[in-house]
N, C-alpha and C positions, 0 to 999 in steps of 0.2 A: 533489526540488528541481531536477533536470535541470541547466540552466545557471544556476540561481539559487544564490546563496551569501551569506554575511555575514561581516563582519570587525570586529575591534576591536584596538586597540593600547593596552595598559596604560600608564599614566603612568610607571610605574617597575617594576623587578623586584619580584616577590612572593617567596614561599617557593619555592625551586627544588628543595628536597629532600623536602618533604612536601606533598602535595595529593591531591585526589580528583576524578575526572571521572565523572559519571553522566548517561546519556541513554537514551531509548527510541527505537528505530528500526524502521521497517517498510520493507523493501527494495522498490524498484520494478522492478529488473532484476538478475537474478543474473549472476555474472561471465562464465559461458560465453557468454551472449548479448551482453555488452558488449565482450569482448575486451580489457579494460583494468581496472586497479584502480579502486575507487571510494572516494575519500578523504572521510572524515567530518571529520577534523581535519587541517589542513596549515598549514605555515608557510614562511617564505622559505628559499631554498636554503642560505644560510649559517647559519641558526638553525632547524634542522628537528626537529620532533617530530610524529609522524603516527599517526593511527588510521585504518585502512582495511579494506575488504573487498578481498582480492586477486582476480585474475581466475579463480582456482580455487575461489573462495567461502570460503577460509579467512580468519580474522581476524588482522590484524597490528597490533601496537603497537610503535613503535620511536623511538629518539632518537639523535642523532648522537654522543652520548657512548659508545655501545656497547650500551645496553639494546635488546633485540630479542626479541619474542615473536611466533611464528607458530603458530597452532593447527593441529592435525591435523584437528579437527572442521570440517566444512563448514557454512556458514550460507546455504542456498539457498532457504529458505522465503520466498515473497513474499506470503503471506497473513497471517502472524502478526507480532506485535511482539516484538522482542528488547530486553531490558534489559541494557545493558552498563555495568559499573562497572570503572574502572581506579583502583586504590588504590596510591599511591606513598608510600614513606617510606624514603629511602636512609640514614637515620641508624640503622636497625636492624642489629644485629650479625649476625642470622640472615639469610642471603642470601634465602631464600624469602619473608621478610617485607618485602623492599624493594620488590617489585612484585607485585601480585596482581590477576588479571583474573577477573571474574565475568560470567557470562551467565545471565540469569533466576535470579539468586540462587545459582548453583552456581559454586564455584571451579573454574577450568579448570586441569587438570593434564597434559593430553596435548598436547605441542608437537612440531612438526617442527624448530623452532628455539627455543631457550630460553636467552637470555643475560640474566642479571640485572644491574641497575645496580651499579656499584662502591659500596663503602661511602662514604657522605657525598658522593657525586658530585652536582653540580648539573646538572639536566636543562635542556632548552631550551624547555620550556613554562612559561608564567607570567613570561617576561621582558618587558621593555619593547620588544617587537618586534611586528610585524604577526601576528595570529592569524586563521585562516580556519576557518569551518565550512561544509562543503558542497563544498569543492574544495581542491586543493593551491594554494599561492601561487607555485609554481614556474613561471617563464615557459617551462620546457621541456616542460610538459604539465600541464594542470589536473586531469584525472581527476575530473570532477564526480561527486558522489554523486547517485544517482537513487532517490528514495523520500521518506519522510516522517520527520520528527524531532519529538519531544515531550519536554518536561520536561528540558531540557539544564541541568545544574547543575555548577558548579565551586566547590570548597571550597579556598580558599587557606590552607594551613597546617594542614589537618586530614586525617587518614587514617581514612576511614569505610568500613564494610562495606556490602553491598547492602541489608541490612535497615534501613538508615537511609532508603532511598528506596522500597523495595518490601516486599511481604509475601505470605504464602501465603493464598489464599482458602480458608477452612475448609470451604466447601461443595463446591468443585470441585477443590481441591488444586493449582490453577494459581497461578503467580507473577503478582501484580497490582501496579499502581501504588499508592503510599501517598499519602493526602491530607496534604500538608505545609503548615504555616503559613509565612508569609514569614520569620519569625524562628526557623525550625526548627533552624538551625545557626548557629554562629559562622562566618560566611562568609569572613572575612579580607578584607584590603584589596582584592584583585583578584577576589574571589568574585562570582558572578553566577548568575542563574536566568532563562533565556529559553525561549521556546516553551511557556509555561505557560498552559494553557487557551486556546490559539489560536496565531496565527502571529506574535505580537509579539516583536520583538528588544529591547524595552525591559526592562531588568533588573527583575524582580519580587522580588528578595531585599531585604534591608535596605540594600543598596548602591544605587548609581546607575551601574553599569557597563554602559551601553547599547551595543548593537552597531549596525552599519549594514548594511542589506540591499541587495543588488544583484540586479536582475531582479524577478520577481514571486513573492513568497511567498504561496502560496494557503492560506487557512484551510480546514480540513476537520474534520468531526465524527468521522472515523475516528481513534480514539485507543486507547491501551493498555487502557482499560476497556470499550471497545465497538468491535469490529472489523467493518467493512463489507465486503461482497463486492467483489471486483475481477475483472477479466479474468485468467484463468489462462494467462499466457504460457508456463508450463512444459508445458501440455497441447498446445501448438501446435508441431508439427514443421515446419510449412511456411513459416515466415516468420522472417527474422532481425531485422527491424526493424518499426516501426509501432505499438508500444505506448508511450503517453505518459501523463503526469499521474497517476503512481501506478497505472498500468494501468487507468485509467477511460476511456481513449480508444484505439480501434484503427483503423488505416488500412491498406488495401492499398498495395502499393508498385508503381510502374510498372516497376521493375527486377526484380520477382519473377515468375517463371513460375508459381509456385504461389501460391494465395490462402490466406486464413486460415480456420480452423475452430477456434474455441476455446471452452472452457467457462468458467464462472465458478468462483470459488474456494469457493462454497457452493452446495449443492443441496438437494433435498427427499428425505427418507427417510420415507415414510408421510405422515401428515396434516400439513397446514400450508397457510397462505394468505399469499402474498407479493406485494409491489408494488414496482416501480422505474420510473424514467423514463430517457429518452434523447433526444439531439438527432441528427437525420439531417443530417450535414454534407455528405456526397457520396453520391449514390444512383445506382449503376449496376446493382445487383442484389444487395442485401444481404438476409440472412435472419436472423430471430430466432425461437427456438423451444426445444424440449426434446428430449432424447434419453435413452434408458434408461441407468441407471448401468452395466449390464453392457457396453454398447457403449463407454463411456468406459474401463472397466477392462480390456477385451480388446484386447491389442496388435494383433490382426489387423484391428481396425476403424479403425486410424489412417487419416486422410484425406490424400489427395494430389491434385494436379492438378485444381483447380476442383471438387472434390466439396463438397457444400453440405448444410446442415441441411434435411432433407426428401427427400433422395435415396434413403434406405433405409427399410425397414419399421420400424426402431427409432427413427426421427426424425419429428417434426412441426415444420415450419418455415414461418413467414410470410414471404412475398416482398414487399419494399417497392417493387419495380418494377412488378409486375402486380397486386398486391393480392389474391393467392391464397395459400392455405396448401397445403403439399405433404407427402405421405407416399409413399415408394417411387416418386418422380418424378411422381406423379399430382397435378395441381393442382385445387383446388376454390375457386370464387369465394367471397369473404368480405367483405361490406360494401360493395363497389363504390366504394372511395375511391382517389384517386390521391395520390402522395406526391412532394414536391419537396424539394430541399436547403433547410434552415432549418425544416422541420417538426419538432415535438416529438412523441414517442410515449410512451405509458405501457404497461406490461406487467403484467398481473395473472395470477398463477398460483394456482389453487385446486387444490392437490394432494390435498386431502381428497376431491374429486369428479372429479379429473383433467380439468380444463378450463383453457384459457388464453384471455386476453382482450387485445385491442389497442385503444388509444385514440389518436386523432389530435388534437393541440393541445387536449387537455382534454375530448374527447367520445369515448365508447366507440363503436366502429364495429360495424356489424351490429345496431344497436339493442340492444346487449348490456347486461345489468345484472349485474355480478359479485356484487353484494350479495345478489341473489335467485337467482343461478345460471342466468340465461337468456342465450342468444345467444352463448355461448362456443364455442371449438373443443375438441371432445372428443378427448383423447389417451389414453384409457383402454387403447387397444390396446398401449401399451408398458409398462403397469404403473405402480406408484406410487412407485418409486425412480428419480428423474429428476435430470438436470443441465440447466442452462440453456445454450443454445448461441447464439453469434453467428457468422455465416459470410459469406463472399464468394463470388460465382460469376459472374465476368465477365472473360474473358481480354482483352477490349478496354478495360477500365477498372477502376476499383476504388471501394470504398466507404469512408466514414469515419463512425464512430459515436462520440459522446461520451455517457457514462452518468452518471447521478446515482442511486446506490444508497441514498441517504439522507443523504449528507454535505453536501448543499446546494450542490454545485458541478458545473457542466458544463465539463470541462477546467479552464480558469482563470476561468471566468465564474460568480461567485457569484450565486445567485438574488437578484434585487432585490425589494424590497417584501415583502409577506406570504408566508410559507412555511406549508406544511400538514404535519401530522404524523398518523401512525396513532393511533387511539384505544386500540389494544391492542398488546401486545408492546413494540416499541421506539418509545415515544412521543417520543423525542428526535430521531428522523429528520426531515429537512427536505426537502419536495418542492415543486415548482412549482405543481401543479394541485390544486384542491380536489375531487378525484374519487376519493380513496382509498376503496376499497370497505369496507363494514362487515366486521369480522373479519379484515382483511388487515393485515400489518405489513411492516416493512423486512427485507431480506435481510442481517441482521447477527447478531452473537452474541446480542444482547439479543432480537432477533426470533426467532431459532431456539430460544432457551431459554425463550421465554414460555410 
């Protein structure tokens, strides 16, 4: 959400002692990189109730009445979705039943700070005061949340467990989102359901408690039931900033002496054929390619000071500035095309045969045909367990890439007109160009599990 947020002010107080908050969240920036807390729920200074990721990646829920939970567990994963349920019922005589926090269906019991609400105390959520999602409402510092939210539900007057909103997948054993009807609950007067099947802040419960959005709420197909790859900012030691839009955009920084070298959050282990797209927004010498999994896992291979994909013998990287691909600093001409800012590229990875393909604005370069396996860059020299790499190599400038891994968006720009989907694997993915090769799919959980 970055600097985007939404607000709503209930017409009157609801139930201040019994309620449930449930939402799914995918983080875009972990706390160590942001240096500040990231508030998912925040209210005004004099009426505060907040849920946030602290800068040490712990999860905190607290109210000015004295209720305060801070987990010892850290939540720094930027690839997966977390399901968070906060269940409040201060009318319970048993202290432990007055506030219960669940993550992915599991009751949290390990806390650095654990102060339960007092018996029958009235909390400050669900009052007729300004409520915010995506930031604090405090003028002293907004602490915006960076990431993606889905299925945000509030039950006014009901204390519900996580199994009301999620369930265990019998095939994988993973906690997954439950398909809910609009009348699944008695929502209560102030209850609502937003971010349901999209970025709408219109209430899709049986109520009409709509919210108001500020900034640009971008719709994405990345959701709890199908996770798309993003840029893995945790893999990049060289840059403190430059990752935006849920880690689908990366940009070098003029203030950074080191440039970026980062993998994606999903790779290939053995057979598989994958496709994704990108927009070249600034081109000073950007690289896109593959590296061996061993290189990613070996700490001695960490990159510093303008090292790039293609500099070593465990990398193959395509250079958008000179149109060559590199391995061990040696460049080989490929396709003879030139690139400028505003060009779109497509990337095809046939890991079954260890070949990669590049397209410019919807045309495969080097007269390649990924469907038949001709004209690609052979990377078999590094094996079949690979990760995808995007990197920067120009001390005089920097590059900016925006990627569409199948969610149908380049940064904040949703694909207009017709979109195209793979015919195998993740058939829900949305791409700009009608060149998806036969047998290729999106780099997503549905694609990887096809």
